[in-house]
Steps between C-alpha positions, in 0.01 A plus 500: 500500500284190462293426807533148644159334547398445861466124458861476376620689807315260728626201299861622523481549876337163567738321270802656671364400842453140381845481338665649810314247719291749692228245427605137536397204287155389613414838654185679389495846350293747703135502397389733221341759737829515696703553181251765379548692821876450509562622145205743487369348176182336374416132522531475122857628523589246769350215299691596185828504696428164665393349167841596355675334796287191449580477125874523578485221757554707814162428658195280460143590588324236708122514530392559856861530623668796339801574282792277590867572438667238280858380486571699186871418478652175400820430697800324348760363740838583355670219692367250245525490121141534382318676219226758529255249353583236764468758777163619373370144469600421858300804610192356329488726196400378157809577294480563129750624245482691177803414289582801284796368304771239487796584281864416442731800522865592549616556858608849597831544676324533841282196443791296370704586808220379732459175304876450456476480123650710224333824398287436194436130579140389456254525788125438514286782639156409641280800584180449700244676717413318820145518646368408845122449511478696177703799617830580334781475754828490302666538163763233459790455258699179526826460311633146452813374323365377165720186490354381831136528392515400134167542321321674789403790273292257292299372790135595518509582873397784728789412738280559802747315726830545313729348763289186515482488120882510482526218754248278320606566139869580516611344827614845616465572869560848639636444850652838583438859405632851549232769508550874465187696599449874447209741472371666186196684364281352230548655159211530253561157345531323837194684633288381207624141528442484876181711505644750750548879484812640340752564783363212714765353729652182363757256636772436244673165546790354306574135581783279387390139543760225545499124460794315660697824508446586135285796386179374340286808455465869558152615607400867477174583676288808557257425787209711622634629832180496705405144397820316587772502762818313582596361841861448607592294804835576661701339775807634683719797419815541294788506748725702269 
């Protein structure tokens, strides 16, 4: 059986403690000598583990202060219709997009049902990878009724802010949405695109976006689970 390197063991434990909020945002990791003693490893091992956490955005090293815990998750409030890009920008991230393809295709039966069109009718598929401060955070596929966005496949755009693009260029405003969120593990293709290990926990979201009660788009997203989270605010209880 392959032996797991000591620095990966330390990294895994510290990452889990950060994700599970044993260390709060703004807290400092214990000093290197403390971590050496705690894990019974060398200083080089501790530094390699902390360097990995730093590269992934969990901590930042501050000269003369220590290693500070960062707010590694971006939170999206599900009480408002917003995109991942808009949420990331509000958190202060530099958001970039790599547009992989834009193509016209025939709608599957499932997709047609969600968009309230006939199976086989034309839809436009926009596939992108979303980055926050240079780190891949989500694979996104957006399906739009082709008749509503005529010529969009010919545009030379990266569609960094798709909802805003639709508002400004097609007078389409998405004012309601229904999201279905599940968990999945990254397959080999997703892992390569998102620069994460195969089997990494992902959030799988399928959104139907509506404008004035009419389906506008279907968004299918695979989001890196430890870099993003959703917040739901609830009031009252169902009396039934």
